[in-house]
N, C-alpha and C positions, 0 to 999 in steps of 0.2 A: 275358173273354179270348176272342178270336176263334179261338184254337187249341184251345179246349176242345171235346171231341167233341160235347157237347150243343149248343153254340153252332154248330158246323159243320153239324150236322143241321138246325138251325133255319134257317140261312142257305141251305142247299141246298133246303129246302122252299120258302122264299120265292122263291128264284131259279127253281125249277121253275114257280111260279105267276106269275112276272114281277112280283112285289110288291117294291118297293124296301125296303131295311132300313137302319136306323141303330142301331148298337150304342152304348149309353150305360150307364155305371155309375150305378145308382140307389141310393137309400137308402130310408128310410121304414119303415113298420111291416108290410111284407109277411111272410106266413108263410114265404115262400121263404128269408128270412134265417135262420130257425130251422133249416130243413131243410138249408140250405147249411152251417150251423155244425157239423152232425154229419157233414159230409163228402160229402153227396150233391149233385152238380152241379145247379144250377137255372137256368132262364131265366124271365123275366117278359116277357110280350108286351103291347104296347099293343092296346087293343080298339077304338079309334076312338070311345070314349064322350066325351060332352060334359057339363060341369057335374057331374063325378064327386063323389060323397058329398054331394050337396045334394038338396033335394026336387025339383029340376028335372033330375036325372040322366037322360040319354037316350042312345040310340045309333041312328044311321040304319040302315035295313034293309040297304043295300048294304055298310056296314061290318060288320054282324053276319054277313052271308053270306061276306064276304071272310075274316073271322076264323075262321069255321067251316071254310072251305076250307083255310085254313092249318093248323089243327089236324089235319084229315083227312090232309093231305099230310105233316105232320110224323110222324104215326103210320106212314104208309106208308114214309117214308124210314127211320125207326127200325127197322121190321120187316125191311128189306133188310139191316140190319146195317151 
């Protein structure tokens, strides 16, 4: 839900970094599903990884750095309230 405060913060952080975003509702076995079920809002971010959950799982350095910058910016946006 793009009106959720946590999602709004994530979008703001991405916009600040000029990183395009695409909101999608996902499923699967993420631990976020458990935490969300007890009422804590959660987001899951893509990491740019390739061949996830295989012996060939990898991530390009630029994607790792972009993901790190996003997390740093998300914490900054959160700390501003």
